[in-house]
N, C-alpha and C positions, 0 to 999 in steps of 0.2 A: 485458480479462482481469484488470485489477488488482483485488485484494481489499482493500478499505479497512479491514477489521477486523484485518488483520495487517500487520506491517512486515517487509520482507525484512531479514535479518541478514547482514552480511558480516564475516567474519573473515579474517585472513591468517596463514598459517604459512609462514615462510621458512627455508631453510637457506642459509647464506652460499655454500656450494659447489653449490647447486642440489639440487632434489628428484630430478631426472633423474640416474641414475648417471653419465652422461657430461657433466653440466652444466658441471663445472669444466674439461672439455676443450674446450668451445666457444670459438671465437675471441673472443667478447664477454667472456669471463672473463679479465681481465688482471692479477689480483692475486697476491700471494704467500699463503702458508698461515698467516701470523701473525694472532693475534686483532686485530680492528679495531672499536673502539667506534663510530667515526664512521659505518661502514657500517650498523650496526644503528640508530643514531639517525636517520640519513637515511631508512632504510626505514620506521621507525615514523612519522616526520613525513609521508612520502608517503601512508601509509595514513590518518593522521589528517586530512590535507588532503582526502582523498577521502571522509571521514566513515565510515570503517570502524568497526565496533563493537569489534573485538578485534585485538590484536597478540599472537599465540600463540607461546610459546617452548617448544620441546621440550627434553628432557634425556636424552642418550644416556650414561648413567653407565658408566664403566669401559671398558676395552679389553682384548682378549685378548692374552696374552703370546706367542701363536703368530705370529711374524713371517713369514708366508708371502708369496710373491709377490703373491697376490691381496689380502692385507691392506694391502700397500703402495700399492695402487691406490684405497683407500677413504678419503676425507676426512670421512666423515659424522659421526664422533664429536668432531671438534675444534671445540668451540664453548664460549662462556662459560657458566658456571654461571648458571641462570636468575634467582635472586634478585639476585645482583650486577648482572647486565646490566639487568634491569628497573628496579632502583633508580636506575641511571644514566639510563635512558630516561625515567623518571618526571619527572626534572628538566627534560627537554627537550620534553615534551608536556603537554597540558592536559585532553584529553577521552577519548582512546582507552583501552579496557580493556586491562589488562596481565595476561595469563594465564601463570603459571609451572607447569611440570610438576614434580611431586614424587612420587617412588616411595615407597610406604608400606613397602616391604621394606627400605629402606636409610636410613630416617629415624626420628625419635622424635617423637610427637605434641607434646610440650612445645616442642621446638625449632621445629617447623613452625608451631605456633600463634604463637610470638613473631615468626617471620619474616614470616608473612602479615599480622599486625597492624602490623608496621613498614612493610611495603610499602603497605598500605592507607592508612596515615597519610601516608607520604611522597608518595603519588600523589594525595591528596585523595579517596580512596574509589574506586580503580579496579583493585583487585586481584582476580584470579581464580585458582583452583586446579585444574589438570588432574590429577585423582587417578589415579595409575597404580599397578598392582600386578604388573607383569611381573617375571619372575625369570630374566633372561638368564644363561646359564652363565658368560659372560665377566665380567659384573658380579658374580656370586656369587663368582668367583675373586678378584676384587679386594677384596671385603669379607670374604671368608672365611666366608660364611653357607652352611651345608650341612644345612639342616633338612628338606629334601624336602617342603615344603608343596605340596599339590595346587592345581589351578586354583580349585576351590571354596573351599578354605581361605584362599587368598590374598585372595579377594574378601571373605570373612567377616572376616578380619583388617583389611582396608582399611576396611570399614564401621565396625568398632570404633574404629579410628584416627580416623576423622572424628568419631565421637560424642564421643570424648575431647577432640579439638580444639575442638568446639563448646562443651563444658562449660567449657573453659579460657577461651574468648572471653566466655562468659556469666558469668565469675567477677567481673566488675565491672559496675555500672550504667553506662549510657551517659554520664551526667553526673558520674561519681564524682570527677573531677579538675577540675571546672569552677569550684568555689567554695572555694579554699583560704582558711582564716580566719587571717589574720595576727595579729589581735589576741589570739586564744586560742592561737595557735601550732599549730593542728590543720590538717594538710595535707589530709586527707580524712576523711569520716565513715565509721566502721567498718561502718555499716549498709549502705553502698554496696558492700561486699565480700561475696562469696559463695564461701567456700572449697570447693574441689573435693575430693570423696572418691570416686574412681572405681576400682572393682575389677571388671574384666571377665575375659574368657577369655584375652586376650592382653596387656592393659595394665593397670597400676595407677598411680594418681597421687593424691597428697594435697597440697594447697597452692593457691596463687593464681598466675595469670599476672602477670608483672612488667611489664605494659604495658596501657594502656587498651583497652577493647573496640574493634574495628575500626569505622571510620566507617560501613561498610556492614552492621555487625552480624556478618556472616560474608563472606568472599570468595565470589565466584560459583563454584559447583562444576561443573566440566567433567569429562567422562568419555568414554573411547573404548573401545567393546567391542561386538562383534557376536554373541558367544556367548550361549547361554541364560542363563548366570550374569551376564554383562555387561548384558544387557537388563534383568534383574531389579534389578540394582544401579542402573541408570539410573532406573528407575521409582521407586525408593525414595529415592535420594540426589541424583542429578544435576539440574542446572538447564540444562545444555547438553550435548549429545553430539556428539563428533567421530566420526561414523560413516563407513562407506564403502559405496558401491553403484555398480554399473555399468549398471543399467537402472532406468527409472522404476517398473516393477512391483515390483522388489526393494525399492526405496526406499519405495514406498508401503506395502508389507507391513510393513517394519520400523517405519515411522512409526506406522501404526495399531496394531501389536502393542505397542510400547513404551508408547505413550500410553494404551492400553486397560488397562494394568497399574497405572496411577497411582491410580485411584480407591480401591483397597483400601488404600492408604497415606494416604488423606485428602488427596490432592493433585489439583489440576485440570490439565487438559492444557496450559494456557498457562503453567504453571510449569516446563515443560521445553522448550527450544528445540533442535530437531534440525537439525544443520548438517553434511551430508556433505562430504567433501573434493571439491574441484573442480580437477582438473589442467587448466589453461587456457593456450592460446597463442592470442592474438588479433592480427589484422592488418586492414589495409583491406579485403582480399578473402579469400575462403575459400582460394584457391590459394596466396596469399602465406603464410597461416598454416600450411597443410599443408607448404609448402616449408621454412618455418622449423623445424617440428617434425622433418621428415625429416633435416635437418642433424644434429640431436641423435641420432636413431635410428641414423644411419649410424656413430656413434661408440661404440655399445654393444659392450662386450667380452663375448664368449661363451666365453671360455677356461675358465671355471669356473661351473657351474650346479648349484645345490643346490635340491632340492624335497622337502619333508616328510622330511628326514633322509637323502635319497639323493643321491648324485653322479650327475648326468645327462650328464656330459661324454662318457661311453662310448656314448651313444645318438645317432642321427642328428639334427642340429638341425632338419632339415625332415621329420622323422618324427613320429608321434604320441606323446603322453605315454605311457610304458609302464605297463602294469598291475602296479603294485608295492604292497606293503603300507605305504603312506606313514604316517608317524608324526610329526605336527607337535610332539609333546611338550606341555608345559603352557602354552606361550606361543603366542598368535596363532591359536587354534583357528578363530575366526570368519573371519579373513582366509584361512587355509589352505583352509577349506571352500569359500569363494567362488572361489578359484583353481581348485580341482579341478572344481567344478561348471561353471565357465565353460569349462574345457578340454574336458570331456566333451560339454557342450551344443553347442558351436560346432565340435567336432572340430578343435581347434587343434593345430598342430605345436608342438614345444618352442620354436622361435624365435618363433612367433606369440604364444605364451603369455607369454614374457618381454617382448616388445615391447608387448603389449596390456595385460597385467595388472601384471606385476612392476615395469615401468618406471614405471607410474602408481600403484603401491602400492595397487591395488584401488580407486582412486577413479574417479569419472566423469570422462571427458575431453571437453573442449570446445575444439576446435581449428577455428577458422574466423573469419569476419568478425564485426564488431560485431553485426550482426543475428542471425547464427547463434548466437553465444554468449548474447546477451540473450534470444532466443527460448527457448533451452533452460533458462536460469535461471528465466524467468517461468513456463514450463510446470511445472517441478518445484515451484515455490513455490505456484502457484494450485492445482494438482492434488494438493497435500499429499504430495509426496515429500520435502519439506524445508521448514523455516522459514527457511532461509538456507543459506549455504555457507562452508566453510573454504577459501579460495582458496590453492592450493599451486602456484605457478608453477614450471615445470620447471627454469629456469635463472636464478640470481641475481636481483637486484632489478629487472632490466630488465622481467621479466614482470609485476611489480607496477605498474611505471610504465605499461606499455602498458594494463593492465586499468583503472587509475585514469583514464587519459587518454581511453580509448575506450569502455569498457563502462559505467563508473559514470554518466556523463552520459546515456547511453541509458536506463539503468534509472530514473534520476530523471525523464526525460521521460515514461516510461511510467507514472509515479506509484506505483512499487512500492518505491522506495528514497528515503530522506530526503535533504534538502538541507542540513540543519543538525543539530547534536547536540541531543538533548533530555535534560533531567535533569542533575543535578549529579554523580551517581555512575554507575559502570558498571552497577549493578543497575537504576537508573532508565533508563539508555540502552537496556537490554534489555527493559524493561517488567516487571521482576521486583520482588516485594515485598521490603522490608527485614525480615529475620527478627526477631521479638520476642525479648526476653530472658525466658525462663520464670521467672527468679528475681525479676522485678520486677512481674509481673502479679498 
């Protein structure tokens, strides 16, 4: 079944307290809640030893001031800031791509351009940017932003943000600082500088970036979005998508749809890698894996259930999803629609919906033996539901260790996953071209 013209991509997205809402309650999680750099470095080194392409770090900015009993049960926001963490990890790894999430609503293009340039040079050309434009009410409260941007406006603003960041990265020739002339006392040739004069709808900037162009030209652009606006943004801007799908047909439709939009922007399909999330629990046998996952499911708290802005705790857990005028707001439209369609299509109870979709965050679940998991990955890859996967283990780093130890060797044996890193940079590892500098052509 192996397709020699494509190489399976494997990324990993970890949360220290587990992706499963009850992950930190599992007996295997024996840590306290303090930040721990060693945990993250160890995880990145495990992924690199297994030849993963990407170590992906999310950023859950801000926390609500409402200290409810339910809030006290949620550890998901307590993580390192991505640039700080990945800069430390860069010194302890050599090959794996390092993707930082940056929300364009709570940052400025100049600062972000500086940060990614620094990370790219610190890591030897391994930086990636997960471009996010969500506007969570709790985050808005922390930053004091109350401008009421719509879903479409946020994407429009994010695209202009990226355009300005690119202009700043292109404000220096690649070799601008390679030949300081000590005899004349001239550190750089002014012809190698290309001052920015950017005046857009949302941003204005005049000047030069105060650091050399990234080793990769630009960081690799990653994006997550299933909505119509998100798909169009991916086709125009992204080089990798972190998407979600719970069936091969849905994944194939998304894959074909997004890639078919690229030509009108002068892009080829291989310039975008589609990597759905893969919620995976693997063991020696299918039964053992199911038993391991059941231990987590038994720990799920159903005391508070919200869906589309409605509190569902007043409805029977084992009854159907009620027919209510759900409103997901401006965030997560694509994911919300997936949940609603799944519940209606499979006639799920509220309990089943929580356990099947919301626990896995809308991602494909692979729970079984090495063969079961590898068969699913290979089928989705070969039948073009995915170019690879963003592996999201439900609990702690143990899930990554199991995947690296059991699944990766099987994928290598089947000839669909590499045994060694290729290329010197993250872009080269992914088979992506290095962007030219339009000021030097």
